N, CA, C, O and the ligand as a Tripos MOL2 file, in Angstrom:
@<TRIPOS>MOLECULE
protein
  285   283    72     0     0
PROTEIN
NO_CHARGES

@<TRIPOS>ATOM
      1 N           0.8370   -1.2140   -0.0050 N.3       1 MET1
      2 CA         -0.0020    0.0040    0.0000 C.3       1 MET1
      3 C           0.8810    1.2560    0.0000 C.2       1 MET1
      4 O           1.7220    1.4420    0.8790 O.2       1 MET1
      5 N           0.6760    2.0770   -0.9740 N.am      2 ARG2
      6 CA          1.4440    3.3080   -1.0300 C.3       2 ARG2
      7 C           0.8180    4.3580   -0.1110 C.2       2 ARG2
      8 O          -0.3550    4.2850    0.2560 O.2       2 ARG2
      9 N           1.6390    5.3200    0.2380 N.am      3 GLU3
     10 CA          1.1210    6.4010    1.0960 C.3       3 GLU3
     11 C           1.4210    7.7360    0.4530 C.2       3 GLU3
     12 O           2.3190    7.8750   -0.3770 O.2       3 GLU3
     13 N           0.6390    8.7080    0.8670 N.am      4 ALA4
     14 CA          0.8210   10.0580    0.3940 C.3       4 ALA4
     15 C           0.4230   10.9980    1.5060 C.2       4 ALA4
     16 O          -0.0940   10.5610    2.5340 O.2       4 ALA4
     17 N           0.6570   12.2840    1.3160 N.am      5 SER5
     18 CA          0.2280   13.2500    2.3100 C.3       5 SER5
     19 C          -1.0900   13.8850    1.8870 C.2       5 SER5
     20 O          -1.3210   14.1530    0.7080 O.2       5 SER5
     21 N          -1.9280   14.1120    2.8520 N.am      6 CYS6
     22 CA         -3.2420   14.6620    2.6010 C.3       6 CYS6
     23 C          -3.1270   16.1180    2.1200 C.2       6 CYS6
     24 O          -2.4100   16.9040    2.7400 O.2       6 CYS6
     25 N          -3.8150   16.4960    1.0340 N.am      7 PRO7
     26 CA         -3.7520   17.8670    0.5470 C.3       7 PRO7
     27 C          -4.4890   18.8330    1.4660 C.2       7 PRO7
     28 O          -4.3590   20.0500    1.3360 O.2       7 PRO7
     29 N          -5.2560   18.2850    2.3880 N.am      8 GLN8
     30 CA         -6.0670   19.1340    3.2710 C.3       8 GLN8
     31 C          -5.3700   19.3650    4.6240 C.2       8 GLN8
     32 O          -5.2850   20.4960    5.1020 O.2       8 GLN8
     33 N          -4.8760   18.2770    5.2300 N.am      9 CYS9
     34 CA         -4.2770   18.4270    6.5820 C.3       9 CYS9
     35 C          -2.8260   17.9950    6.6250 C.2       9 CYS9
     36 O          -2.1730   18.1070    7.6620 O.2       9 CYS9
     37 N          -2.3140   17.5000    5.5010 N.am     10 ARG10
     38 CA         -0.9120   17.0180    5.4120 C.3      10 ARG10
     39 C          -0.6610   15.8020    6.2720 C.2      10 ARG10
     40 O           0.4890   15.4640    6.5520 O.2      10 ARG10
     41 N          -1.7020   15.1520    6.6880 N.am     11 GLY11
     42 CA         -1.5490   13.9210    7.4580 C.3      11 GLY11
     43 C          -1.2810   12.7600    6.5360 C.2      11 GLY11
     44 O          -1.1990   12.9110    5.3170 O.2      11 GLY11
     45 N          -1.1440   11.5810    7.1490 N.am     12 ALA12
     46 CA         -0.8800   10.3890    6.3880 C.3      12 ALA12
     47 C          -2.1330    9.9690    5.6320 C.2      12 ALA12
     48 O          -3.2130    9.8660    6.2150 O.2      12 ALA12
     49 N          -1.9880    9.7330    4.3610 N.am     13 ALA13
     50 CA         -3.1130    9.2870    3.5530 C.3      13 ALA13
     51 C          -2.7270    8.0610    2.7620 C.2      13 ALA13
     52 O          -1.5670    7.8690    2.3990 O.2      13 ALA13
     53 N          -3.7220    7.2350    2.5010 N.am     14 ARG14
     54 CA         -3.4530    6.0290    1.7300 C.3      14 ARG14
     55 C          -3.8290    6.2630    0.2770 C.2      14 ARG14
     56 O          -4.8160    6.9310   -0.0290 O.2      14 ARG14
     57 N          -3.0290    5.7040   -0.6030 N.am     15 LEU15
     58 CA         -3.3840    5.6890   -2.0170 C.3      15 LEU15
     59 C          -3.9300    4.2990   -2.3370 C.2      15 LEU15
     60 O          -3.2610    3.2920   -2.1070 O.2      15 LEU15
     61 N          -5.1210    4.2550   -2.8550 N.am     16 VAL16
     62 CA         -5.6950    2.9740   -3.1910 C.3      16 VAL16
     63 C          -6.0820    2.9850   -4.6820 C.2      16 VAL16
     64 O          -6.3890    4.0270   -5.2610 O.2      16 VAL16
     65 N          -6.0530    1.8250   -5.2520 N.am     17 SER17
     66 CA         -6.3990    1.7400   -6.6810 C.3      17 SER17
     67 C          -7.8900    2.0270   -6.8520 C.2      17 SER17
     68 O          -8.7340    1.5610   -6.0870 O.2      17 SER17
     69 N          -8.1660    2.7940   -7.8620 N.am     18 ASN18
     70 CA         -9.5560    3.1160   -8.1960 C.3      18 ASN18
     71 C         -10.1850    1.9030   -8.8920 C.2      18 ASN18
     72 O          -9.7790    1.5410   -9.9960 O.2      18 ASN18
     73 N         -11.1650    1.2830   -8.2520 N.am     19 PRO19
     74 CA        -11.7420    0.0730   -8.8620 C.3      19 PRO19
     75 C         -12.4830    0.3860  -10.1510 C.2      19 PRO19
     76 O         -12.7880   -0.5160  -10.9320 O.2      19 PRO19
     77 N         -12.7720    1.6560  -10.3750 N.am     20 TYR20
     78 CA        -13.4990    2.0270  -11.5950 C.3      20 TYR20
     79 C         -12.5490    2.4170  -12.7150 C.2      20 TYR20
     80 O         -12.9710    2.6220  -13.8530 O.2      20 TYR20
     81 N         -11.2400    2.5200  -12.3850 N.am     21 TYR21
     82 CA        -10.3140    2.9270  -13.4160 C.3      21 TYR21
     83 C         -10.3070    1.9150  -14.5420 C.2      21 TYR21
     84 O         -10.2010    0.7110  -14.3090 O.2      21 TYR21
     85 N         -10.4180    2.4040  -15.7510 N.am     22 GLY22
     86 CA        -10.4210    1.5190  -16.9010 C.3      22 GLY22
     87 C         -11.8090    1.0050  -17.2630 C.2      22 GLY22
     88 O         -12.0010    0.3140  -18.2640 O.2      22 GLY22
     89 N         -12.7800    1.3700  -16.4070 N.am     23 ALA23
     90 CA        -14.1350    0.8890  -16.6590 C.3      23 ALA23
     91 C         -14.8760    1.7610  -17.6620 C.2      23 ALA23
     92 O         -16.0220    1.4730  -18.0080 O.2      23 ALA23
     93 N         -14.2410    2.8070  -18.1230 N.am     24 GLY24
     94 CA        -14.8670    3.6330  -19.1330 C.3      24 GLY24
     95 C         -14.9650    5.0860  -18.7210 C.2      24 GLY24
     96 O         -14.6190    5.9820  -19.4900 O.2      24 GLY24
     97 N         -15.4390    5.3190  -17.4980 N.am     25 LEU25
     98 CA        -15.6360    6.6880  -17.0390 C.3      25 LEU25
     99 C         -14.5210    7.1730  -16.1340 C.2      25 LEU25
    100 O         -14.1740    8.3540  -16.1520 O.2      25 LEU25
    101 N         -13.9660    6.2870  -15.3560 N.am     26 ALA26
    102 CA        -12.9620    6.6900  -14.3880 C.3      26 ALA26
    103 C         -11.6470    6.9980  -15.0760 C.2      26 ALA26
    104 O         -11.1240    6.1830  -15.8370 O.2      26 ALA26
    105 N         -11.1110    8.1920  -14.8000 N.am     27 VAL27
    106 CA         -9.8770    8.5990  -15.4430 C.3      27 VAL27
    107 C          -8.7340    8.6960  -14.4310 C.2      27 VAL27
    108 O          -7.6020    9.0100  -14.7990 O.2      27 VAL27
    109 N          -9.0250    8.4300  -13.1730 N.am     28 HIS28
    110 CA         -7.9970    8.5130  -12.1390 C.3      28 HIS28
    111 C          -7.6240    7.0980  -11.6890 C.2      28 HIS28
    112 O          -8.4730    6.2960  -11.3010 O.2      28 HIS28
    113 N          -6.3500    6.8360  -11.7550 N.am     29 ARG29
    114 CA         -5.8830    5.4930  -11.3920 C.3      29 ARG29
    115 C          -5.9450    5.2610   -9.8830 C.2      29 ARG29
    116 O          -6.1720    4.1390   -9.4310 O.2      29 ARG29
    117 N          -5.7420    6.3260   -9.1110 N.am     30 ASP30
    118 CA         -5.6700    6.1430   -7.6690 C.3      30 ASP30
    119 C          -6.6370    7.0810   -6.9430 C.2      30 ASP30
    120 O          -6.9690    8.1700   -7.4120 O.2      30 ASP30
    121 N          -7.0650    6.6060   -5.7860 N.am     31 LEU31
    122 CA         -7.8450    7.4240   -4.8740 C.3      31 LEU31
    123 C          -7.0090    7.6970   -3.6390 C.2      31 LEU31
    124 O          -6.2360    6.8500   -3.1950 O.2      31 LEU31
    125 N          -7.1760    8.8960   -3.0890 N.am     32 LEU32
    126 CA         -6.4310    9.2520   -1.8970 C.3      32 LEU32
    127 C          -7.4100    9.3180   -0.7310 C.2      32 LEU32
    128 O          -8.4180   10.0220   -0.7950 O.2      32 LEU32
    129 N          -7.1090    8.5860    0.3250 N.am     33 VAL33
    130 CA         -7.9680    8.5800    1.4960 C.3      33 VAL33
    131 C          -7.1320    8.9530    2.7080 C.2      33 VAL33
    132 O          -6.1970    8.2370    3.0660 O.2      33 VAL33
    133 N          -7.4670   10.0730    3.3430 N.am     34 CYS34
    134 CA         -6.7200   10.5370    4.4850 C.3      34 CYS34
    135 C          -7.1430    9.7810    5.7460 C.2      34 CYS34
    136 O          -8.3300    9.6050    6.0220 O.2      34 CYS34
    137 N          -6.1410    9.3440    6.4940 N.am     35 LEU35
    138 CA         -6.4200    8.6070    7.7340 C.3      35 LEU35
    139 C          -6.5890    9.5580    8.9050 C.2      35 LEU35
    140 O          -7.0310    9.1570    9.9820 O.2      35 LEU35
    141 N          -6.2360   10.8240    8.6940 N.am     36 GLU36
    142 CA         -6.2670   11.7940    9.8010 C.3      36 GLU36
    143 C          -7.5980   12.5480    9.8390 C.2      36 GLU36
    144 O          -8.2870   12.5660   10.8590 O.2      36 GLU36
    145 N          -7.9410   13.1630    8.7190 N.am     37 CYS37
    146 CA         -9.1120   14.0440    8.7310 C.3      37 CYS37
    147 C         -10.2810   13.4490    7.9510 C.2      37 CYS37
    148 O         -11.3800   14.0050    7.9560 O.2      37 CYS37
    149 N         -10.0500   12.3290    7.2860 N.am     38 GLY38
    150 CA        -11.1440   11.7120    6.5440 C.3      38 GLY38
    151 C         -11.3220   12.2320    5.1380 C.2      38 GLY38
    152 O         -12.2500   11.8320    4.4350 O.2      38 GLY38
    153 N         -10.4290   13.1320    4.7180 N.am     39 TYR39
    154 CA        -10.5030   13.6260    3.3430 C.3      39 TYR39
    155 C         -10.3600   12.4640    2.3670 C.2      39 TYR39
    156 O          -9.5580   11.5520    2.5680 O.2      39 TYR39
    157 N         -11.1530   12.5230    1.3120 N.am     40 SER40
    158 CA        -11.0080   11.5200    0.2790 C.3      40 SER40
    159 C         -11.1960   12.1960   -1.0760 C.2      40 SER40
    160 O         -12.0380   13.0780   -1.2470 O.2      40 SER40
    161 N         -10.3940   11.7580   -2.0160 N.am     41 GLY41
    162 CA        -10.4760   12.3530   -3.3290 C.3      41 GLY41
    163 C          -9.5510   11.6700   -4.2820 C.2      41 GLY41
    164 O          -8.9320   10.6620   -3.9390 O.2      41 GLY41
    165 N          -9.4470   12.1850   -5.4470 N.am     42 PHE42
    166 CA         -8.5340   11.6110   -6.4210 C.3      42 PHE42
    167 C          -7.1270   12.1100   -6.1480 C.2      42 PHE42
    168 O          -6.9290   13.2520   -5.7350 O.2      42 PHE42
    169 N          -6.1620   11.2530   -6.3800 N.am     43 SER43
    170 CA         -4.8010   11.6230   -6.0400 C.3      43 SER43
    171 C          -4.1620   12.4790   -7.1070 C.2      43 SER43
    172 O          -3.0640   12.9980   -6.9070 O.2      43 SER43
    173 N          -4.8210   12.6380   -8.2300 N.am     44 GLU44
    174 CA         -4.2910   13.5010   -9.2790 C.3      44 GLU44
    175 C          -5.4600   14.1790   -9.9840 C.2      44 GLU44
    176 O          -6.5670   13.6420  -10.0320 O.2      44 GLU44
    177 N          -5.2030   15.3500  -10.5220 N.am     45 ASN45
    178 CA         -6.2190   16.0960  -11.2400 C.3      45 ASN45
    179 C          -7.4290   16.4470  -10.3660 C.2      45 ASN45
    180 O          -8.5150   16.7370  -10.8670 O.2      45 ASN45
    181 N          -7.2110   16.4130   -9.0530 N.am     46 ASP46
    182 CA         -8.3240   16.7000   -8.1690 C.3      46 ASP46
    183 C          -8.7760   18.1550   -8.2930 C.2      46 ASP46
    184 O          -9.9050   18.4980   -7.9450 O.2      46 ASP46
    185 N          -7.8840   18.9970   -8.7910 N.am     47 HIS47
    186 CA         -8.1940   20.4110   -8.9400 C.3      47 HIS47
    187 C          -8.9810   20.6930  -10.2330 C.2      47 HIS47
    188 O          -9.4920   21.7950  -10.4320 O.2      47 HIS47
    189 N          -9.0660   19.7060  -11.0820 N.am     48 ASP48
    190 CA         -9.6790   19.9150  -12.3780 C.3      48 ASP48
    191 C         -11.0710   19.2830  -12.4380 C.2      48 ASP48
    192 O         -11.1950   18.0780  -12.6600 O.2      48 ASP48
    193 N         -12.1100   20.0860  -12.2430 N.am     49 PRO49
    194 CA        -13.4660   19.5190  -12.2120 C.3      49 PRO49
    195 C         -13.8750   18.8380  -13.5100 C.2      49 PRO49
    196 O         -14.7240   17.9460  -13.5150 O.2      49 PRO49
    197 N         -13.2640   19.2660  -14.6120 N.am     50 ASP50
    198 CA        -13.5920   18.6460  -15.8880 C.3      50 ASP50
    199 C         -13.1530   17.1830  -15.9610 C.2      50 ASP50
    200 O         -13.6680   16.4070  -16.7660 O.2      50 ASP50
    201 N         -12.1920   16.8180  -15.1050 N.am     51 ALA51
    202 CA        -11.6630   15.4670  -15.1520 C.3      51 ALA51
    203 C         -12.5120   14.5050  -14.3330 C.2      51 ALA51
    204 O         -12.3120   13.2920  -14.3940 O.2      51 ALA51
    205 N         -13.4440   15.0350  -13.5790 N.am     52 THR52
    206 CA        -14.2870   14.1660  -12.7800 C.3      52 THR52
    207 C         -15.4400   13.6300  -13.6270 C.2      52 THR52
    208 O         -16.2020   14.4050  -14.2050 O.2      52 THR52
    209 N         -15.5630   12.3270  -13.6970 N.am     53 PRO53
    210 CA        -16.6540   11.7580  -14.4990 C.3      53 PRO53
    211 C         -18.0110   12.2120  -13.9490 C.2      53 PRO53
    212 O         -18.3320   11.9850  -12.7820 O.2      53 PRO53
    213 N         -18.7800   12.8420  -14.7960 N.am     54 ALA54
    214 CA        -20.0620   13.4170  -14.3320 C.3      54 ALA54
    215 C         -21.0810   12.3410  -13.9930 C.2      54 ALA54
    216 O         -21.9470   12.5440  -13.1420 O.2      54 ALA54
    217 N         -20.9790   11.2040  -14.6550 N.am     55 SER55
    218 CA        -21.9990   10.1760  -14.4950 C.3      55 SER55
    219 C         -21.4810    8.9650  -13.7390 C.2      55 SER55
    220 O         -22.0010    7.8590  -13.8810 O.2      55 SER55
    221 N         -20.4340    9.1890  -12.9200 N.am     56 ALA56
    222 CA        -19.9050    8.0790  -12.1330 C.3      56 ALA56
    223 C         -20.9490    7.6230  -11.1250 C.2      56 ALA56
    224 O         -21.7600    8.4290  -10.6690 O.2      56 ALA56
    225 N         -20.9400    6.3600  -10.7770 N.am     57 PRO57
    226 CA        -21.9020    5.8660   -9.7710 C.3      57 PRO57
    227 C         -21.5500    6.3700   -8.3900 C.2      57 PRO57
    228 O         -20.8130    5.7260   -7.6440 O.2      57 PRO57
    229 N         -22.0940    7.5500   -8.0560 N.am     58 GLU58
    230 CA        -21.6770    8.2620   -6.8620 C.3      58 GLU58
    231 C         -21.9480    7.4520   -5.5970 C.2      58 GLU58
    232 O         -21.0930    7.4010   -4.7130 O.2      58 GLU58
    233 N         -23.0860    6.8350   -5.4930 N.am     59 SER59
    234 CA        -23.3810    6.1540   -4.2360 C.3      59 SER59
    235 C         -22.4630    4.9720   -3.9980 C.2      59 SER59
    236 O         -22.0290    4.7460   -2.8690 O.2      59 SER59
    237 N         -22.1670    4.2320   -5.0130 N.am     60 ALA60
    238 CA        -21.2250    3.1150   -4.8920 C.3      60 ALA60
    239 C         -19.8510    3.6410   -4.5380 C.2      60 ALA60
    240 O         -19.1360    3.0520   -3.7280 O.2      60 ALA60
    241 N         -19.4920    4.7370   -5.1420 N.am     61 PHE61
    242 CA        -18.1900    5.3610   -4.8920 C.3      61 PHE61
    243 C         -18.0940    5.8110   -3.4240 C.2      61 PHE61
    244 O         -17.0760    5.6020   -2.7640 O.2      61 PHE61
    245 N         -19.1420    6.4150   -2.9430 N.am     62 ARG62
    246 CA        -19.1290    6.8840   -1.5580 C.3      62 ARG62
    247 C         -19.1000    5.6930   -0.5900 C.2      62 ARG62
    248 O         -18.4460    5.7440    0.4520 O.2      62 ARG62
    249 N         -19.8020    4.6460   -0.9420 N.am     63 ARG63
    250 CA        -19.7670    3.4550   -0.0920 C.3      63 ARG63
    251 C         -18.3370    2.9130    0.0080 C.2      63 ARG63
    252 O         -17.8680    2.5300    1.0800 O.2      63 ARG63
    253 N         -17.6730    2.8960   -1.1270 N.am     64 LEU64
    254 CA        -16.2870    2.4140   -1.1640 C.3      64 LEU64
    255 C         -15.4070    3.2430   -0.2570 C.2      64 LEU64
    256 O         -14.6230    2.7070    0.5250 O.2      64 LEU64
    257 N         -15.5410    4.5500   -0.3640 N.am     65 LEU65
    258 CA        -14.7080    5.4310    0.4330 C.3      65 LEU65
    259 C         -15.0030    5.2810    1.9180 C.2      65 LEU65
    260 O         -14.0870    5.3240    2.7390 O.2      65 LEU65
    261 N         -16.2690    5.1070    2.2690 N.am     66 ARG66
    262 CA        -16.5950    4.8920    3.6730 C.3      66 ARG66
    263 C         -15.9610    3.5990    4.1850 C.2      66 ARG66
    264 O         -15.4560    3.5390    5.3060 O.2      66 ARG66
    265 N         -15.9980    2.5740    3.3470 N.am     67 ARG67
    266 CA        -15.4370    1.2910    3.7590 C.3      67 ARG67
    267 C         -13.9150    1.4480    3.9450 C.2      67 ARG67
    268 O         -13.3490    0.8770    4.8770 O.2      67 ARG67
    269 N         -13.2600    2.2070    3.0780 N.am     68 LEU68
    270 CA        -11.8320    2.3870    3.1650 C.3      68 LEU68
    271 C         -11.4650    3.1640    4.4340 C.2      68 LEU68
    272 O         -10.4110    2.9360    5.0260 O.2      68 LEU68
    273 N         -12.3330    4.0690    4.8370 N.am     69 ARG69
    274 CA        -12.0470    4.8550    6.0300 C.3      69 ARG69
    275 C         -12.4060    4.0900    7.2830 C.2      69 ARG69
    276 O         -12.0190    4.4790    8.3850 O.2      69 ARG69
    277 N         -13.1380    3.0120    7.1230 N.am     70 GLY70
    278 CA        -13.5140    2.2130    8.2770 C.3      70 GLY70
    279 C         -14.6750    2.7780    9.0560 C.2      70 GLY70
    280 O         -14.8210    2.4680   10.2380 O.2      70 GLY70
    281 N         -15.4990    3.5880    8.4440 N.am     71 ASP71
    282 CA        -16.6610    4.1590    9.1260 C.3      71 ASP71
    283 C         -17.7100    3.0830    9.3680 C.2      71 ASP71
    284 O         -18.7670    3.3660    9.9320 O.2      71 ASP71
    285 ZN         -6.2750   14.8970    5.9830 Zn       72 ZN72
@<TRIPOS>BOND
     1     1     2 1
     2     2     3 1
     3     3     4 2
     4     3     5 am
     5     5     6 1
     6     6     7 1
     7     7     8 2
     8     7     9 am
     9     9    10 1
    10    10    11 1
    11    11    12 2
    12    11    13 am
    13    13    14 1
    14    14    15 1
    15    15    16 2
    16    15    17 am
    17    17    18 1
    18    18    19 1
    19    19    20 2
    20    19    21 am
    21    21    22 1
    22    22    23 1
    23    23    24 2
    24    23    25 am
    25    25    26 1
    26    26    27 1
    27    27    28 2
    28    27    29 am
    29    29    30 1
    30    30    31 1
    31    31    32 2
    32    31    33 am
    33    33    34 1
    34    34    35 1
    35    35    36 2
    36    35    37 am
    37    37    38 1
    38    38    39 1
    39    39    40 2
    40    39    41 am
    41    41    42 1
    42    42    43 1
    43    43    44 2
    44    43    45 am
    45    45    46 1
    46    46    47 1
    47    47    48 2
    48    47    49 am
    49    49    50 1
    50    50    51 1
    51    51    52 2
    52    51    53 am
    53    53    54 1
    54    54    55 1
    55    55    56 2
    56    55    57 am
    57    57    58 1
    58    58    59 1
    59    59    60 2
    60    59    61 am
    61    61    62 1
    62    62    63 1
    63    63    64 2
    64    63    65 am
    65    65    66 1
    66    66    67 1
    67    67    68 2
    68    67    69 am
    69    69    70 1
    70    70    71 1
    71    71    72 2
    72    71    73 am
    73    73    74 1
    74    74    75 1
    75    75    76 2
    76    75    77 am
    77    77    78 1
    78    78    79 1
    79    79    80 2
    80    79    81 am
    81    81    82 1
    82    82    83 1
    83    83    84 2
    84    83    85 am
    85    85    86 1
    86    86    87 1
    87    87    88 2
    88    87    89 am
    89    89    90 1
    90    90    91 1
    91    91    92 2
    92    91    93 am
    93    93    94 1
    94    94    95 1
    95    95    96 2
    96    95    97 am
    97    97    98 1
    98    98    99 1
    99    99   100 2
   100    99   101 am
   101   101   102 1
   102   102   103 1
   103   103   104 2
   104   103   105 am
   105   105   106 1
   106   106   107 1
   107   107   108 2
   108   107   109 am
   109   109   110 1
   110   110   111 1
   111   111   112 2
   112   111   113 am
   113   113   114 1
   114   114   115 1
   115   115   116 2
   116   115   117 am
   117   117   118 1
   118   118   119 1
   119   119   120 2
   120   119   121 am
   121   121   122 1
   122   122   123 1
   123   123   124 2
   124   123   125 am
   125   125   126 1
   126   126   127 1
   127   127   128 2
   128   127   129 am
   129   129   130 1
   130   130   131 1
   131   131   132 2
   132   131   133 am
   133   133   134 1
   134   134   135 1
   135   135   136 2
   136   135   137 am
   137   137   138 1
   138   138   139 1
   139   139   140 2
   140   139   141 am
   141   141   142 1
   142   142   143 1
   143   143   144 2
   144   143   145 am
   145   145   146 1
   146   146   147 1
   147   147   148 2
   148   147   149 am
   149   149   150 1
   150   150   151 1
   151   151   152 2
   152   151   153 am
   153   153   154 1
   154   154   155 1
   155   155   156 2
   156   155   157 am
   157   157   158 1
   158   158   159 1
   159   159   160 2
   160   159   161 am
   161   161   162 1
   162   162   163 1
   163   163   164 2
   164   163   165 am
   165   165   166 1
   166   166   167 1
   167   167   168 2
   168   167   169 am
   169   169   170 1
   170   170   171 1
   171   171   172 2
   172   171   173 am
   173   173   174 1
   174   174   175 1
   175   175   176 2
   176   175   177 am
   177   177   178 1
   178   178   179 1
   179   179   180 2
   180   179   181 am
   181   181   182 1
   182   182   183 1
   183   183   184 2
   184   183   185 am
   185   185   186 1
   186   186   187 1
   187   187   188 2
   188   187   189 am
   189   189   190 1
   190   190   191 1
   191   191   192 2
   192   191   193 am
   193   193   194 1
   194   194   195 1
   195   195   196 2
   196   195   197 am
   197   197   198 1
   198   198   199 1
   199   199   200 2
   200   199   201 am
   201   201   202 1
   202   202   203 1
   203   203   204 2
   204   203   205 am
   205   205   206 1
   206   206   207 1
   207   207   208 2
   208   207   209 am
   209   209   210 1
   210   210   211 1
   211   211   212 2
   212   211   213 am
   213   213   214 1
   214   214   215 1
   215   215   216 2
   216   215   217 am
   217   217   218 1
   218   218   219 1
   219   219   220 2
   220   219   221 am
   221   221   222 1
   222   222   223 1
   223   223   224 2
   224   223   225 am
   225   225   226 1
   226   226   227 1
   227   227   228 2
   228   227   229 am
   229   229   230 1
   230   230   231 1
   231   231   232 2
   232   231   233 am
   233   233   234 1
   234   234   235 1
   235   235   236 2
   236   235   237 am
   237   237   238 1
   238   238   239 1
   239   239   240 2
   240   239   241 am
   241   241   242 1
   242   242   243 1
   243   243   244 2
   244   243   245 am
   245   245   246 1
   246   246   247 1
   247   247   248 2
   248   247   249 am
   249   249   250 1
   250   250   251 1
   251   251   252 2
   252   251   253 am
   253   253   254 1
   254   254   255 1
   255   255   256 2
   256   255   257 am
   257   257   258 1
   258   258   259 1
   259   259   260 2
   260   259   261 am
   261   261   262 1
   262   262   263 1
   263   263   264 2
   264   263   265 am
   265   265   266 1
   266   266   267 1
   267   267   268 2
   268   267   269 am
   269   269   270 1
   270   270   271 1
   271   271   272 2
   272   271   273 am
   273   273   274 1
   274   274   275 1
   275   275   276 2
   276   275   277 am
   277   277   278 1
   278   278   279 1
   279   279   280 2
   280   279   281 am
   281   281   282 1
   282   282   283 1
   283   283   284 2
@<TRIPOS>SUBSTRUCTURE
     1 MET1         2 RESIDUE 1 A MET
     2 ARG2         6 RESIDUE 1 A ARG
     3 GLU3        10 RESIDUE 1 A GLU
     4 ALA4        14 RESIDUE 1 A ALA
     5 SER5        18 RESIDUE 1 A SER
     6 CYS6        22 RESIDUE 1 A CYS
     7 PRO7        26 RESIDUE 1 A PRO
     8 GLN8        30 RESIDUE 1 A GLN
     9 CYS9        34 RESIDUE 1 A CYS
    10 ARG10       38 RESIDUE 1 A ARG
    11 GLY11       42 RESIDUE 1 A GLY
    12 ALA12       46 RESIDUE 1 A ALA
    13 ALA13       50 RESIDUE 1 A ALA
    14 ARG14       54 RESIDUE 1 A ARG
    15 LEU15       58 RESIDUE 1 A LEU
    16 VAL16       62 RESIDUE 1 A VAL
    17 SER17       66 RESIDUE 1 A SER
    18 ASN18       70 RESIDUE 1 A ASN
    19 PRO19       74 RESIDUE 1 A PRO
    20 TYR20       78 RESIDUE 1 A TYR
    21 TYR21       82 RESIDUE 1 A TYR
    22 GLY22       86 RESIDUE 1 A GLY
    23 ALA23       90 RESIDUE 1 A ALA
    24 GLY24       94 RESIDUE 1 A GLY
    25 LEU25       98 RESIDUE 1 A LEU
    26 ALA26      102 RESIDUE 1 A ALA
    27 VAL27      106 RESIDUE 1 A VAL
    28 HIS28      110 RESIDUE 1 A HIS
    29 ARG29      114 RESIDUE 1 A ARG
    30 ASP30      118 RESIDUE 1 A ASP
    31 LEU31      122 RESIDUE 1 A LEU
    32 LEU32      126 RESIDUE 1 A LEU
    33 VAL33      130 RESIDUE 1 A VAL
    34 CYS34      134 RESIDUE 1 A CYS
    35 LEU35      138 RESIDUE 1 A LEU
    36 GLU36      142 RESIDUE 1 A GLU
    37 CYS37      146 RESIDUE 1 A CYS
    38 GLY38      150 RESIDUE 1 A GLY
    39 TYR39      154 RESIDUE 1 A TYR
    40 SER40      158 RESIDUE 1 A SER
    41 GLY41      162 RESIDUE 1 A GLY
    42 PHE42      166 RESIDUE 1 A PHE
    43 SER43      170 RESIDUE 1 A SER
    44 GLU44      174 RESIDUE 1 A GLU
    45 ASN45      178 RESIDUE 1 A ASN
    46 ASP46      182 RESIDUE 1 A ASP
    47 HIS47      186 RESIDUE 1 A HIS
    48 ASP48      190 RESIDUE 1 A ASP
    49 PRO49      194 RESIDUE 1 A PRO
    50 ASP50      198 RESIDUE 1 A ASP
    51 ALA51      202 RESIDUE 1 A ALA
    52 THR52      206 RESIDUE 1 A THR
    53 PRO53      210 RESIDUE 1 A PRO
    54 ALA54      214 RESIDUE 1 A ALA
    55 SER55      218 RESIDUE 1 A SER
    56 ALA56      222 RESIDUE 1 A ALA
    57 PRO57      226 RESIDUE 1 A PRO
    58 GLU58      230 RESIDUE 1 A GLU
    59 SER59      234 RESIDUE 1 A SER
    60 ALA60      238 RESIDUE 1 A ALA
    61 PHE61      242 RESIDUE 1 A PHE
    62 ARG62      246 RESIDUE 1 A ARG
    63 ARG63      250 RESIDUE 1 A ARG
    64 LEU64      254 RESIDUE 1 A LEU
    65 LEU65      258 RESIDUE 1 A LEU
    66 ARG66      262 RESIDUE 1 A ARG
    67 ARG67      266 RESIDUE 1 A ARG
    68 LEU68      270 RESIDUE 1 A LEU
    69 ARG69      274 RESIDUE 1 A ARG
    70 GLY70      278 RESIDUE 1 A GLY
    71 ASP71      282 RESIDUE 1 A ASP
    72 ZN72       285 GROUP 0 **** ****
């Protein structure tokens, strides 16, 4: 498991593979999940709203992130 620093709090964050990457809509290979503040987002191009798939399955995505954070 790779690690990165959180863009929000600079705490330890995990980089996890995006299960949707390559599925057609997902353009980000990795997801960043902060273990400190709970921030979650894409590890790259997070600043570019145009890169976010508009029709991604949001609820499934949020469920995944909750599971990764251990909520
Ligand atoms: Zn954080």
